[in-house]
C-alpha positions as CSV (number, residue, x, y, z in Angstrom):
1,X,90.5,98.7,128.0
2,X,94.0,99.6,127.0
3,X,94.9,102.6,124.9
4,X,95.1,100.8,121.6
5,X,91.7,99.2,122.2
6,X,90.3,102.6,123.1
7,X,91.5,104.1,119.8
8,X,90.0,101.1,118.0
9,X,86.7,101.8,119.8
10,X,86.8,105.4,118.5
11,X,87.3,104.1,115.0
12,X,90.9,105.2,114.7
13,X,93.5,102.8,113.3
14,X,96.3,102.8,112.8
15,X,97.3,105.1,115.7
16,X,97.5,108.7,114.5
17,X,100.2,111.0,115.6
18,X,99.7,114.7,116.2
19,X,100.9,116.8,113.3
20,X,102.6,119.9,114.6
21,X,100.2,122.8,113.6
22,X,101.7,126.1,112.5
23,X,102.2,128.5,115.3
24,X,99.3,131.0,115.5
25,X,98.5,133.9,117.7
26,X,96.3,133.0,120.6
27,X,92.7,133.8,120.1
28,X,91.4,136.4,122.5
29,X,87.8,136.3,123.6
30,X,85.9,138.9,125.6
31,X,85.0,138.0,129.1
32,X,81.5,136.5,128.7
33,X,80.7,137.3,132.3
34,X,80.0,140.8,131.0
35,X,77.7,139.5,128.3
36,X,74.8,138.9,130.7
37,X,73.2,141.7,132.7
38,X,73.9,141.6,136.4
39,X,70.4,141.3,137.7
40,X,69.1,139.9,140.9
41,X,68.9,136.4,139.5
42,X,72.4,136.4,138.1
43,X,73.8,137.9,141.4
44,X,72.0,135.2,143.4
45,X,73.4,132.4,141.3
46,X,76.9,133.8,141.4
47,X,76.8,133.4,145.2
48,X,75.6,129.8,145.3
49,X,77.4,126.7,146.4
50,X,76.9,123.3,144.7
51,X,73.8,122.2,146.6
52,X,72.1,125.5,146.0
53,X,73.1,125.4,142.4
54,X,71.7,121.9,141.9
55,X,68.4,123.0,143.4
56,X,68.2,126.2,141.4
57,X,68.8,124.3,138.2
58,X,66.1,121.8,139.1
59,X,63.6,124.5,139.8
60,X,64.6,126.9,136.9
61,X,61.8,128.3,134.7
62,X,63.8,131.0,133.1
63,X,63.1,129.9,129.5
64,X,60.6,127.8,127.6
65,X,62.7,124.6,127.8
66,X,61.4,124.0,131.4
67,X,58.0,123.2,129.8
68,X,59.2,120.2,127.9
69,X,62.0,118.7,130.0
70,X,61.7,115.8,132.3
71,X,64.5,117.0,134.5
72,X,67.3,119.6,134.3
73,X,70.9,118.3,134.1
74,X,73.4,120.4,136.0
75,X,76.5,118.3,135.2
76,X,78.6,115.5,136.6
77,X,82.1,114.9,137.8
78,X,84.9,116.1,140.1
79,X,84.0,119.6,141.6
80,X,87.8,120.2,141.9
81,X,88.5,119.0,138.3
82,X,91.5,120.2,136.3
83,X,89.5,119.4,133.1
84,X,86.1,120.9,132.3
85,X,84.3,119.6,129.2
86,X,81.3,121.6,128.0
87,X,78.8,120.3,125.5
88,X,75.6,121.7,123.9
89,X,72.7,120.4,126.0
90,X,71.0,117.2,127.2
91,X,69.5,114.7,124.8
92,X,66.7,112.3,125.3
93,X,68.7,109.8,127.4
94,X,70.3,112.6,129.5
95,X,66.8,114.0,130.1
96,X,65.7,110.6,131.4
97,X,68.7,109.9,133.5
98,X,69.8,113.3,134.7
99,X,73.4,113.0,133.6
100,X,75.2,114.6,130.7
101,X,76.7,112.5,127.9
102,X,75.2,109.1,128.2
103,X,74.2,106.8,125.4
104,X,76.3,106.4,122.3
105,X,77.7,109.9,122.4
106,X,78.6,109.5,126.1
107,X,80.3,106.2,125.4
108,X,82.4,107.8,122.7
109,X,83.3,110.7,125.0
110,X,84.4,108.2,127.7
111,X,86.6,106.5,125.1
112,X,88.0,109.8,124.0
113,X,88.9,110.6,127.7
114,X,90.4,107.2,128.2
115,X,92.6,107.8,125.1
116,X,94.4,110.6,127.0
117,X,94.4,108.8,130.3
118,X,91.3,110.5,131.8
119,X,88.2,109.1,133.4
120,X,84.8,110.6,134.0
121,X,84.6,111.8,137.6
122,X,88.4,111.8,138.2
123,X,89.8,115.3,137.6
124,X,87.1,115.7,135.0
125,X,83.8,117.6,135.1
126,X,81.3,117.4,132.3
127,X,78.6,120.1,131.8
128,X,76.4,121.6,129.0
129,X,75.7,125.1,127.8
130,X,72.0,124.6,128.6
131,X,70.7,122.4,131.4
132,X,67.4,121.3,129.8
133,X,66.8,119.2,126.7
134,X,65.8,121.3,123.6
135,X,62.8,119.6,121.9
136,X,63.9,117.0,119.3
137,X,67.5,117.7,120.3
138,X,67.5,120.9,118.3
139,X,70.3,123.5,118.7
140,X,69.7,125.7,121.8
141,X,68.4,129.2,120.9
142,X,70.3,132.3,122.0
143,X,67.7,133.2,124.6
144,X,68.0,129.7,126.1
145,X,71.8,129.8,126.4
146,X,71.6,133.3,127.8
147,X,69.1,132.1,130.5
148,X,71.4,129.2,131.4
149,X,74.6,131.2,131.3
150,X,74.7,132.2,135.0
151,X,74.6,128.5,135.9
152,X,77.5,127.6,133.7
153,X,79.4,130.7,134.8
154,X,79.0,129.7,138.4
155,X,80.1,126.1,137.7
156,X,83.3,127.4,136.1
157,X,83.9,129.8,139.1
158,X,83.4,126.9,141.6
159,X,85.6,124.4,139.7
160,X,88.4,126.8,138.5
161,X,89.6,124.3,135.9
162,X,93.0,124.4,134.5
163,X,91.7,123.7,131.0
164,X,88.2,124.1,129.4
165,X,87.3,122.0,126.4
166,X,84.2,122.9,124.4
167,X,82.5,120.1,122.5
168,X,80.8,121.4,119.4
169,X,79.9,124.8,117.9
170,X,77.1,125.9,120.4
171,X,79.3,125.4,123.4
172,X,82.3,127.2,121.8
173,X,80.1,130.1,120.8
174,X,78.6,130.3,124.3
175,X,81.9,130.6,126.0
176,X,83.8,132.7,123.4
177,X,80.8,134.9,122.6
178,X,81.6,135.0,118.9
179,X,80.8,133.1,115.8
180,X,82.9,130.0,115.7
181,X,83.8,127.6,112.9
182,X,85.2,124.4,114.5
183,X,87.6,123.8,111.6
184,X,89.2,127.2,112.1
185,X,89.1,127.3,115.9
186,X,90.5,123.9,116.7
187,X,94.3,123.4,117.1
188,X,95.0,126.5,119.1
189,X,94.4,127.8,122.6
190,X,91.7,130.4,123.2
191,X,91.2,132.4,126.3
192,X,88.2,132.4,128.6
193,X,88.6,134.8,131.6
194,X,92.2,133.9,131.9
195,X,91.6,130.2,131.5
196,X,92.9,128.3,128.4
197,X,90.1,126.9,126.3
198,X,90.3,124.4,123.4
199,X,87.6,123.8,120.8
200,X,86.9,120.4,119.3
201,X,84.0,118.4,117.8
202,X,81.0,117.1,119.7
203,X,80.9,113.3,120.1
204,X,77.4,113.2,118.5
205,X,78.8,114.9,115.4
206,X,81.7,112.4,115.3
207,X,79.2,109.5,115.3
208,X,77.7,111.0,112.1
209,X,81.0,112.1,110.5
210,X,83.4,109.3,111.0
211,X,86.3,110.8,109.0
212,X,86.6,113.7,111.5
213,X,87.4,111.2,114.3
214,X,91.0,111.5,113.1
215,X,90.9,115.2,113.6
216,X,89.4,114.7,117.0
217,X,92.3,112.4,117.9
218,X,94.7,115.3,117.0
219,X,92.7,117.6,119.2
220,X,93.0,115.1,122.1
221,X,96.7,115.0,121.7
222,X,96.8,118.8,121.6
223,X,94.7,118.9,124.8
224,X,97.1,116.6,126.6
225,X,100.1,118.6,125.3
226,X,98.5,121.8,126.5
227,X,97.7,120.5,129.9
228,X,101.2,119.2,130.4
229,X,102.6,122.6,129.6
230,X,100.4,124.4,132.2
């Protein structure tokens, strides 16, 4: 699939060009590593390698989501990726297959990646703020994201991405540790523990709100522009 076909698949046509946004001060966020208490569990997770982390996520019973999941979903992709995409949590198909962003939302995400010459698994890692499916795909509760935070923090530490992209409001709020409005937060570079972070829409949201696909394309262009400048 070439770039024009990819953009057509996303529902964008004719090709949109990035409008230069006004210059803004970079948004500073507190280091979320300090948001969670350093208890024995957190310390143990912070020392894990990938195999241990995978097993710990599979065995986790730190919140109520473990009671309704079929399987926990750590993430997928290149462990040395330059790009880290973080979503909200697994849905029904992810819970069945054990991989994040499958189904219609996953197909759209793959097309979004292709539009900026990226491919799942090649310099790209995809994770979620929570590793177990919330019932009925509801938004994760604060206690659930807090319970899962040490896993995501360790993933970030192991990957050391050049750029983090949050997909949707829950993921953005988890990493930035503040109330986030996507419309206000997109189009600029935020900071997460010294790493640049960009906020954009979740693919599932875009499937329900087609006009915002054009804004998502602008965000993709901004991501590529930011990465090239790093």
